[in-house]
TORPAVEX-273505 format. One line per 4 residues: number of its first residue (from 1); their letters; for each residue x negated, z negated, y of N, C-alpha, C. Coordinates in pm, 1 decimal, always signed. Each point is the difference from the previous one (the first is absolute). Example, Ala and Ser with C-alpha at 12.3 -4.5 7.8 and 13.67 -1.06 7.14 Angstrom:
1 = as = -1319.0,-780.0,-569.0,+89.0,+0.0,+119.0,-90.0,+0.0,+120.0 | +35.0,+72.0,+105.0,-82.0,-6.0,+119.0,+77.0,-73.0,+109.0
***
This chain:
1 = xxxx = +6662.2,-5411.0,-545.4,-22.2,-129.3,-63.0,-110.4,-76.7,+72.3 | +10.7,-133.6,-2.5,-95.2,-82.2,+71.0,-141.9,+14.8,-51.3 | -16.3,+27.8,-129.9,-135.2,+5.8,-53.3,-81.0,+114.6,+59.3 | +69.4,+94.0,+65.9,-73.6,+107.1,+66.9,-93.0,-54.3,+107.2
5 = xxxx = +33.1,-116.6,+58.6,-83.2,-58.2,+104.3,-140.3,-26.2,-50.7 | -10.4,-68.4,-109.3,-131.7,-33.1,-52.7,-66.7,+123.4,-59.6 | +78.0,+92.7,-52.9,-56.8,+124.1,-53.6,-69.4,+79.0,+109.7 | +65.2,+7.9,+117.3,-57.1,+75.5,+110.2,-125.2,-66.9,+55.0
9 = xxxx = +2.4,-133.5,+9.3,-115.0,-72.3,+54.6,-124.9,+24.0,-84.2 | +16.1,+0.4,-130.8,-114.6,+15.9,-89.2,-16.3,+143.1,-49.1 | +92.5,+87.5,+42.2,-1.5,+138.2,-48.5,+6.5,+5.7,-153.0 | +87.0,-82.4,-53.5,+18.6,-3.6,-144.9,+78.0,+123.6,-44.0
13 = xxxx = -49.8,+68.2,-100.1,+67.2,+119.0,-52.1,+124.4,-41.3,-77.6 | +110.7,+67.0,+25.8,+123.9,-30.0,-69.5,+4.6,+71.3,-134.9 | +82.9,-49.5,-91.7,+16.0,+68.8,-128.9,+45.7,+144.6,+19.2 | -60.2,+89.5,-75.1,+37.7,+141.0,+5.1,+106.4,+24.9,-105.9
17 = xxxx = +124.5,+9.4,+45.6,+112.5,+12.6,-91.7,+81.6,+124.4,+31.9 | +37.3,+76.3,-102.5,+86.4,+116.2,+24.1,+139.2,-45.2,+43.8 | +71.0,+85.2,+70.0,+132.7,-36.5,+51.9,+109.8,+12.4,-104.5 | -30.2,+61.9,-111.7,+104.1,+28.1,-99.4,-12.5,-86.5,-124.3
21 = xxxx = -52.1,-121.8,+12.9,-12.0,-87.5,-116.6,+138.1,-34.3,-55.4 | +11.7,+0.4,-132.1,+126.2,-32.6,-65.1,-12.4,-131.0,-78.2 | +113.5,-61.2,-27.6,+0.8,-124.2,-75.7,-46.4,+26.2,-143.6 | -83.6,-89.3,-49.3,-48.6,+12.4,-136.7,+9.7,-134.9,-71.1
25 = xxxx = -7.6,+3.4,-131.1,-8.5,-120.6,-80.9,-133.4,+0.2,-73.3 | -65.3,-114.5,-2.0,-128.0,-10.4,-67.9,+22.6,-32.0,-147.1 | -48.1,+86.0,-84.6,+20.2,-17.6,-143.5,-83.1,-115.6,-54.0 | +61.3,-80.0,-85.1,-69.8,-112.9,-62.2,-122.4,+45.9,-78.2
29 = xxxx = +5.8,+117.6,-59.2,-108.5,+48.8,-84.7,-120.5,+48.6,+78.7 | +14.9,+12.1,+132.9,-108.2,+56.6,+81.0,-91.1,-105.5,+63.0 | +31.4,-126.4,-19.6,-85.5,-106.1,+53.8,-117.5,-23.4,-95.0 | -84.9,+100.5,-8.4,-115.9,-5.8,-88.3,-125.6,+21.4,+83.4
33 = xxxx = -114.0,-31.8,-57.3,-126.0,+12.2,+73.8,-19.1,+141.5,+54.3 | -36.8,+6.3,+128.4,-39.2,+123.3,+69.2,+114.5,+99.4,+20.7 | +123.7,-41.0,-25.9,+112.3,+89.7,+30.7,+21.6,+0.4,+151.1 | +42.5,+116.6,+53.4,+22.7,+13.2,+143.5,+145.4,+40.3,+25.9
37 = xxxx = +71.6,-82.9,+76.1,+134.7,+33.8,+45.5,-12.6,+74.0,+132.7 | +70.9,+112.0,+13.6,-15.1,+80.5,+120.9,+134.5,+46.4,+53.9 | +18.2,-15.9,+132.2,+109.6,+62.4,+72.2,+138.5,-50.4,-33.2 | +52.7,-91.7,+83.3,+137.0,-43.6,-20.9,+32.6,-129.1,+71.9
41 = xxxx = +128.5,-35.6,-3.5,+48.9,-123.2,+59.9,+56.2,-88.1,-110.9 | -45.2,-124.3,-4.4,+45.2,-95.9,-100.9,+79.3,-108.5,+71.7 | +127.5,-13.8,-33.6,+89.9,-92.9,+69.2,+55.5,-107.2,-92.8 | +13.5,-120.9,+51.6,+84.7,-104.2,-58.1,-18.8,-16.1,-150.3
45 = xxxx = -121.4,-35.5,-38.1,-26.4,-18.8,-142.4,-103.1,-110.8,-19.2 | -21.1,-36.8,-125.5,-98.9,-102.0,-34.6,-102.6,+59.4,-95.9 | -126.8,-24.4,+30.1,-108.5,+40.6,-89.4,-63.2,-128.5,-50.8 | +10.2,-25.4,-129.6,-42.0,-129.9,-50.6,-78.7,+11.7,-130.2
49 = xxxx = -83.8,-103.2,-18.3,-79.0,-13.0,-122.8,-80.4,+126.6,-31.5 | -77.7,+44.8,+99.6,-82.1,+119.7,-17.4,-146.5,-34.2,+22.5 | -85.0,+58.2,-82.8,-144.4,-18.3,+13.7,-66.6,+134.6,-23.9 | -71.5,+49.2,+103.7,-63.7,+130.9,-10.2,-132.7,+0.1,+74.2
53 = xxxx = -87.6,+92.1,-40.0,-130.6,+16.1,+63.3,-5.4,+137.5,+67.1 | -35.0,+0.8,+129.0,-14.9,+122.8,+78.1,+129.4,+80.2,+6.2 | +111.4,-69.6,+10.2,+127.6,+66.6,+23.1,+0.4,+55.4,+141.8 | +58.5,+118.7,+20.1,+0.9,+61.7,+131.7,+139.9,+26.2,+51.7
57 = xxxx = +16.5,-15.0,+132.9,+125.2,+35.9,+66.9,-34.8,+85.0,+121.7 | +46.5,+125.1,+2.6,-27.0,+91.2,+111.2,+130.8,+49.2,+60.8 | +10.0,-10.4,+131.2,+116.5,+48.6,+74.5,+130.7,-56.1,-57.5 | +5.2,-133.4,-0.4,+117.9,-70.5,-49.7,+51.6,-93.7,+108.8
61 = xxxx = +131.9,-8.3,+12.7,+63.3,-100.7,+84.3,+74.3,-97.4,-90.1 | -35.5,-128.2,+9.8,+69.7,-105.4,-73.6,+89.3,-75.2,+98.2 | +129.5,-7.9,-28.7,+91.9,-74.9,+84.7,+73.1,-105.0,-83.6 | -11.6,-124.3,+43.9,+67.7,-111.0,-68.2,-31.5,-0.5,-149.7
65 = xxxx = -129.4,+5.0,-30.4,-45.2,-3.8,-139.6,-66.0,-135.4,-25.5 | +34.3,-62.1,-110.1,-51.3,-131.8,-37.1,-99.3,+16.2,-114.9 | -125.7,-37.1,+27.3,-104.1,+3.1,-102.2,-20.1,-142.1,-51.4 | +10.7,-21.2,-129.4,-18.0,-133.5,-55.1,-81.8,+6.0,-128.6
69 = xxxx = -92.1,-95.5,-14.0,-89.5,-4.8,-116.8,-73.1,+133.1,-17.0 | -53.6,+49.3,+112.2,-69.3,+129.0,+0.0,-148.6,-21.3,+20.8 | -82.9,+68.7,-81.7,-146.0,-6.7,+9.9,-52.5,+142.8,-2.1 | -29.9,+52.5,+119.0,-50.9,+136.4,+12.7,-144.4,-6.0,+49.3
73 = xxxx = -94.5,-8.2,-90.2,-141.8,-6.3,+36.6,-50.5,+138.1,+39.9 | -77.8,+5.8,+111.5,-56.3,+125.8,+49.9,+108.0,+104.1,+30.0 | +111.8,-46.1,+46.8,+109.8,+89.7,+38.7,-40.8,+86.9,+119.2 | +48.4,+123.5,+5.1,-29.3,+90.3,+111.1,+130.1,+40.1,+69.0
77 = xxxx = +9.6,-34.4,+128.5,+117.1,+34.4,+80.7,-42.5,+94.5,+110.9 | +65.2,+113.9,+11.1,-28.8,+94.9,+107.9,+131.0,+53.4,+56.0 | +17.2,-12.7,+131.7,+120.2,+49.0,+68.3,+125.4,-63.0,-59.2 | +6.7,-132.7,+14.1,+109.9,-78.3,-57.8,+58.7,-91.7,+106.4
81 = xxxx = +132.1,-17.8,-3.5,+68.5,-97.2,+84.3,+75.0,-98.3,-88.8 | -21.6,-129.4,+25.6,+77.6,-106.7,-63.6,+91.0,-58.8,+106.7 | +129.4,+14.5,-14.7,+96.4,-46.2,+99.5,+88.7,-107.5,-62.9 | -14.4,-124.2,+50.9,+76.1,-114.6,-49.3,-14.8,-16.9,-150.8
85 = xxxx = -123.4,+4.2,-45.7,-30.5,-20.4,-141.7,-56.9,-140.7,-22.1 | +5.8,-44.9,-123.9,-50.4,-132.7,-34.9,-95.4,+13.4,-117.7 | -126.8,-35.8,+21.4,-95.4,-3.2,-110.6,-78.7,-130.5,+3.0 | +74.1,-108.7,+18.6,-60.3,-131.9,+0.9,-61.0,-32.8,-136.4
89 = xxxx = -118.4,-61.6,+7.4,-73.9,-44.5,-118.5,-43.7,+112.6,-92.5 | +6.5,+123.2,+47.0,-50.2,+111.9,-79.3,-150.1,+17.0,+22.6 | -65.2,+69.5,-89.7,-145.3,+15.1,+6.2,-37.4,+147.1,+16.2 | -72.8,+28.9,+110.3,-44.6,+136.4,+28.9,-150.3,+0.6,+27.3
93 = xxxx = -75.5,-70.9,-81.0,-145.2,-12.9,+20.6,-67.5,+137.2,-6.6 | -93.0,+22.4,+93.7,-81.2,+121.1,-4.1,+72.1,+126.6,+38.4 | +107.2,-10.8,+76.3,+77.3,+117.9,+36.9,-65.6,+85.1,+107.0 | +40.0,+126.1,+5.9,-39.4,+91.9,+107.4,+128.6,+38.4,+71.2
97 = xxxx = +13.0,-41.0,+126.0,+126.5,+9.9,+72.4,-23.8,+77.1,+128.7 | +55.1,+121.8,+8.3,-31.7,+91.2,+109.5,+127.2,+60.9,+58.1 | +13.2,-8.4,+131.1,+118.2,+47.6,+72.9,+126.8,-58.9,-62.7 | +10.5,-132.5,+12.4,+111.6,-74.1,-59.6,+59.3,-94.3,+104.0
101 = xxxx = +133.0,-12.8,-1.4,+69.6,-93.5,+88.4,+80.8,-99.7,-82.3 | -16.2,-127.6,+33.5,+78.2,-108.0,-59.2,+92.6,-51.9,+110.2 | +129.2,+27.0,-9.1,+94.6,-32.1,+105.8,+99.2,-105.4,-48.0 | -1.8,-116.8,+64.5,+93.7,-108.2,-32.6,-2.6,-34.2,-149.0
105 = xxxx = -119.5,-5.5,-54.1,-16.5,-29.6,-142.4,-34.3,-147.2,-22.2 | +16.1,-43.8,-122.8,-36.9,-135.4,-39.2,-103.7,+9.1,-111.8 | -119.7,-55.3,+27.5,-103.3,+0.6,-103.7,-67.5,-137.4,-7.3 | +82.9,-102.6,-6.9,-49.5,-137.4,-9.3,-84.4,-15.8,-126.6
109 = xxxx = -123.0,-43.1,+17.3,-87.3,-23.5,-114.9,-51.6,+124.8,-68.4 | +23.4,+116.9,+57.2,-50.1,+123.5,-61.9,-152.4,+7.2,+12.6 | -62.2,+64.3,-96.4,-147.0,+5.3,-5.9,-49.2,+142.7,+22.0 | -57.6,+24.1,+120.3,-60.1,+128.6,+34.4,-152.4,-8.8,+2.4
113 = xxxx = -56.8,-98.0,-63.9,-144.7,-22.8,+7.7,-79.6,+122.6,-43.4 | -117.4,+17.6,+65.3,-95.1,+105.7,-34.1,+59.9,+140.3,+14.5 | +94.2,+13.5,+92.2,+64.9,+129.9,+22.4,-57.3,+69.4,+123.3 | +27.0,+128.4,+9.2,-41.8,+80.7,+114.5,+123.9,+47.1,+74.5
117 = xxxx = +8.5,-35.0,+129.3,+113.4,+36.9,+83.7,-46.6,+96.4,+108.9 | +65.6,+112.4,+13.5,-29.7,+95.9,+104.4,+131.7,+49.0,+61.5 | +14.8,-15.9,+131.4,+120.2,+45.4,+70.1,+126.1,-61.8,-60.3 | +7.3,-132.5,+13.8,+109.8,-76.9,-59.4,+63.8,-88.6,+106.7
121 = xxxx = +132.9,-7.2,-0.5,+74.0,-86.1,+91.1,+84.2,-98.8,-80.0 | -9.0,-127.2,+38.3,+88.6,-104.6,-49.9,+84.7,-45.7,+118.3 | +129.9,+20.6,-4.7,+85.9,-32.0,+113.7,+117.5,-86.2,-45.4 | +11.4,-120.5,+59.0,+113.0,-87.0,-28.8,+2.6,-52.6,-142.3
125 = xxxx = -118.1,-20.0,-57.9,-8.7,-39.8,-141.3,-22.8,-150.5,-17.3 | +45.1,-51.9,-113.1,-28.5,-137.8,-39.5,-104.9,+3.0,-109.5 | -124.8,-31.9,+39.8,-110.5,+2.8,-95.5,-67.2,-135.4,-14.8 | +78.5,-106.1,+5.4,-58.4,-133.4,-17.4,-73.5,-9.3,-134.0
129 = xxxx = -111.2,-67.7,+1.6,-82.2,-24.2,-119.8,-55.9,+128.5,-61.3 | +11.2,+110.9,+68.6,-51.7,+125.8,-56.9,-152.5,+1.6,+2.0 | -57.0,+76.0,-91.9,-145.0,+6.8,-17.7,-50.5,+139.7,+33.4 | -93.0,+6.9,+96.3,-68.7,+123.9,+34.1,-150.2,-16.2,-19.6
133 = xxxx = -40.1,-101.9,-68.9,-140.5,-39.8,-8.7,-90.8,+116.2,-43.9 | -110.9,+17.5,+75.0,-103.2,+99.6,-28.5,+51.9,+144.2,+7.3 | +105.9,+21.0,+76.5,+50.3,+135.8,+20.2,-68.9,+64.0,+120.4 | +10.3,+132.5,+7.7,-58.5,+77.5,+109.3,+114.1,+65.3,+76.7
137 = xxxx = +16.5,-38.2,+127.8,+111.7,+47.8,+80.3,-50.4,+77.8,+121.2 | +46.6,+122.7,+14.0,-34.0,+82.2,+115.6,+126.6,+67.9,+51.8 | +22.0,-7.1,+131.4,+120.3,+55.4,+61.2,+124.2,-61.6,-64.1 | +8.5,-131.9,+13.5,+110.5,-76.1,-59.8,+62.7,-88.3,+107.3
141 = xxxx = +132.6,-1.7,+6.6,+70.2,-82.1,+97.2,+100.1,-93.3,-65.1 | -3.9,-127.4,+41.4,+98.7,-99.5,-42.9,+82.4,-36.6,+122.8 | +129.8,+22.7,-4.0,+85.8,-28.0,+114.9,+118.2,-86.4,-42.0 | +15.8,-115.1,+69.9,+113.8,-89.9,-23.7,+10.6,-39.1,-146.7
145 = xxxx = -114.2,-33.5,-58.6,-4.1,-38.3,-141.2,-26.5,-149.7,-15.7 | +59.8,-60.1,-101.7,-27.0,-138.3,-35.7,-106.3,-0.1,-109.4 | -123.4,-33.1,+38.7,-113.4,-0.2,-92.5,-55.8,-140.9,-16.1 | +83.9,-98.3,+22.2,-42.8,-138.9,-10.8,-60.6,-26.7,-138.6
149 = xxxx = -114.7,-68.6,+1.4,-71.2,-34.7,-123.6,-46.2,+123.2,-77.7 | -10.9,+113.2,+68.6,-55.7,+119.8,-63.0,-150.8,-11.5,-13.5 | -58.1,+79.6,-85.9,-143.8,-8.2,-28.1,-65.9,+135.4,+24.2 | -79.1,+7.1,+108.4,-75.3,+120.3,+34.9,-150.7,-23.0,-15.3
153 = xxxx = -39.4,-101.0,-72.2,-141.5,-34.2,-10.4,-82.6,+117.5,-53.7 | -113.0,+23.3,+66.7,-92.5,+102.9,-45.1,+43.2,+142.2,+27.1 | +109.0,+18.7,+76.9,+45.9,+135.5,+30.4,-91.6,+68.6,+101.4 | +0.7,+132.1,-1.4,-68.5,+80.6,+100.5,+106.5,+64.4,+87.4
157 = xxxx = -4.1,-29.7,+131.4,+97.0,+53.6,+94.9,-64.3,+106.7,+87.6 | +71.6,+111.4,+17.9,-41.5,+104.7,+92.7,+126.9,+56.7,+63.4 | +17.5,-26.5,+129.1,+120.8,+42.3,+70.8,+124.8,-59.6,-65.6 | +0.0,-132.6,-8.1,+113.4,-75.3,-54.0,+63.1,-79.2,+113.9
161 = xxxx = +131.0,-4.4,+3.6,+67.5,-69.7,+109.3,+113.4,-86.9,-53.7 | +10.1,-120.3,+57.6,+109.1,-91.9,-30.3,+79.7,-22.0,+129.2 | +130.1,+25.9,-2.5,+85.0,-22.8,+116.3,+115.8,-90.8,-37.8 | +14.1,-110.2,+75.4,+108.2,-97.7,-18.6,+18.3,-36.7,-148.1
165 = xxxx = -111.0,-31.3,-65.5,+3.7,-39.0,-140.7,-19.1,-150.8,-15.0 | +54.8,-56.2,-105.4,-21.3,-139.9,-34.1,-119.0,-6.8,-95.7 | -113.1,-50.3,+52.2,-122.2,-12.4,-80.0,-37.0,-146.6,-20.9 | +97.9,-87.2,+10.9,-25.9,-143.5,-13.4,-58.3,-30.8,-138.0
169 = xxxx = -112.6,-70.2,+0.5,-69.6,-43.1,-121.9,-41.9,+116.2,-90.3 | -9.2,+118.2,+56.0,-53.2,+112.5,-77.6,-152.3,-8.2,-1.9 | -59.2,+65.6,-97.1,-144.2,-10.4,-22.2,-70.6,+130.7,+36.0 | -99.2,-11.3,+91.8,-76.5,+116.4,+43.3,-150.4,-23.1,-12.3
173 = xxxx = -41.3,-94.6,-80.4,-143.4,-28.0,-15.9,-72.7,+124.7,-49.5 | -110.6,+32.5,+66.8,-79.1,+115.4,-40.8,+49.5,+131.5,+55.1 | +101.1,-3.3,+88.5,+52.7,+122.1,+60.9,-54.9,+12.8,+141.9 | -68.4,+108.3,+29.0,-48.9,+23.8,+134.8,+118.1,+40.4,+88.4
177 = xxxx = +33.6,-84.7,+96.6,+118.5,+21.3,+82.2,-30.4,+68.6,+132.3 | -117.6,+57.3,+12.6,-36.8,+71.3,+122.9,+99.8,+113.1,+27.6 | +55.5,-0.4,+120.5,+94.1,+104.4,+38.3,+143.7,-26.9,-40.6 | +25.7,-112.6,-68.1,+135.2,-34.0,-43.6,+68.0,-84.3,+107.5
181 = xxxx = +122.8,+31.8,+32.8,+76.7,-72.7,+100.7,+105.9,-84.7,-69.9 | -17.5,-131.5,+6.7,+94.3,-92.9,-62.7,+83.0,-74.6,+104.3 | -6.9,+42.6,+125.0,+58.4,-78.2,+109.4,+151.9,-13.2,-7.5 | +68.6,+91.1,-68.3,+145.5,-7.7,-9.8,+46.2,-68.3,-127.8
185 = xxxx = -94.5,-50.1,-79.6,+31.7,-55.6,-131.8,-6.0,-152.2,-0.9 | +65.0,-59.1,-99.8,-12.0,-143.8,-24.8,-116.3,-20.8,-96.2 | -100.4,-78.6,+42.1,-121.2,-11.8,-82.0,-37.8,-145.3,-28.9 | +92.6,-92.9,+18.3,-31.1,-140.4,-24.4,-48.5,-20.3,-143.9
189 = xxxx = -111.1,-70.5,-14.3,-52.4,-31.0,-132.8,-65.5,+116.0,-70.4 | -27.3,+108.3,+73.0,-62.8,+116.5,-61.9,-137.7,-37.2,-55.3 | -33.5,+53.8,-114.6,-130.1,-26.6,-60.9,-97.6,+110.0,+34.2 | -102.8,-32.6,+81.3,-93.4,+101.8,+46.0,-134.8,-64.6,+26.9
193 = xxxx = -107.7,+75.7,-15.9,-133.3,-50.3,+31.1,-32.9,+30.5,+145.4 | -78.8,-87.1,+61.4,-35.0,+16.7,+140.7,-66.4,+135.6,+24.5 | -90.2,+40.5,-89.5,-74.4,+124.2,+20.8,+88.4,+124.0,-9.8 | +118.4,-13.7,-61.6,+88.6,+115.4,-14.0,+88.8,+20.7,+122.3
197 = xxxx = -0.8,-94.4,+94.0,+85.8,+8.0,+117.3,-59.6,+83.7,+113.5 | -123.8,+42.1,-14.4,-65.6,+76.6,+105.3,+78.3,+127.8,+30.5 | +44.9,+14.3,+125.2,+70.0,+121.2,+40.7,+149.5,-0.8,-23.3 | +57.4,-112.9,-50.7,+144.5,-6.9,-20.7,+68.6,-30.2,+133.1
201 = xxxx = +123.0,+47.9,+16.8,+77.7,-27.8,+120.7,+110.7,-98.7,-32.6 | +3.2,-113.3,+74.4,+101.3,-102.0,-20.7,+50.7,-47.2,+136.5 | +109.8,-74.0,-1.0,+57.2,-53.4,+123.0,-67.1,-133.5,+33.9 | +13.7,-48.6,+125.9,-56.6,-130.5,+35.8,+51.7,-112.9,-88.5
205 = xxxx = +127.8,+1.4,-32.9,+56.0,-104.4,-85.9,-60.8,+6.4,-139.9 | -19.8,+120.4,-50.3,-62.6,+15.5,-131.5,-144.4,-48.9,+2.1 | -68.0,+18.5,+113.3,-138.4,-46.0,+11.1,-7.7,-150.2,-17.6 | +96.7,-71.0,+56.6,+4.6,-145.6,-15.7,+21.5,-36.0,-146.6
209 = xxxx = +90.4,+71.9,-65.6,+29.2,-25.8,-140.7,-123.0,+24.0,-87.4 | -74.1,+108.1,+27.5,-119.5,+30.3,-78.0,-110.6,-101.8,+23.7 | -10.4,-46.6,+122.6,-100.3,-102.6,+29.6,+26.4,-125.8,-81.6 | +124.2,-40.1,-7.9,+36.2,-117.5,-78.6,-29.5,+23.9,-147.9
213 = xxxx = +26.2,+121.5,-45.9,-26.5,+34.6,-139.5,-146.4,-11.4,-33.7 | -85.5,+30.8,+97.2,-144.4,-4.5,-20.5,-60.5,-137.7,+27.8 | +86.9,-93.2,+34.9,-50.0,-134.5,+24.1,-49.9,-23.5,+140.3 | +28.7,+94.4,+91.6,-41.7,-14.9,+139.1,+99.7,-90.6,+71.8
217 = xxxx = -52.1,-101.9,+70.6,+86.5,-91.1,+74.2,+16.2,+51.5,+142.1 | +126.0,+6.3,+45.0,+29.6,+49.1,+133.4,+37.0,-118.8,+88.4 | -73.3,-18.0,+107.9,+25.7,-109.7,+91.2,+127.4,+24.7,+78.9 | +92.6,-93.3,-9.3,+126.5,+12.9,+74.5,-24.9,-22.7,+149.2
***
């Protein structure tokens, strides 16, 4: 899979999943505070109108699952794959997300604010208007994702990489971008403070765009 490229570059740990996972159904009665779902494959279903605190998912593969009207505060995900899932406008504030892959998913307007991400890959996802505000990200890769108008304000980045992503009009105020390479991304209208750009890598064309954003006049 293509996402292996960014995983190898950042040495992102992949989900640890047994080879003998079987299909399971998630019981409606188990979506309660602090319940943990463990071991299985969930296919072609809808999870809707659920609200839980500290719900856990360990060693689960979700394929073509639609999450709607879901509010999972302080959710814990470990060794999970989301493949072609949709959780647009869902709320996952304060989550702990470790060794997780989001592949070709749609999370338009989803709220991951104040979450902790460790060894996570987002590949081919549509995350327009998504919120990551004040989250802590380490060993995280975004590849070929549409993150236009996304909000990363106040995030802490450590070994985070964006490759061929749409970051147009996304917000990065208060994010230290030292060591981040944005040269393959679209960044027109990005919201960022001058002091946060120290050590960022951009292309010559992007440099012109950022200068205009900061009010710098370029003599033709």
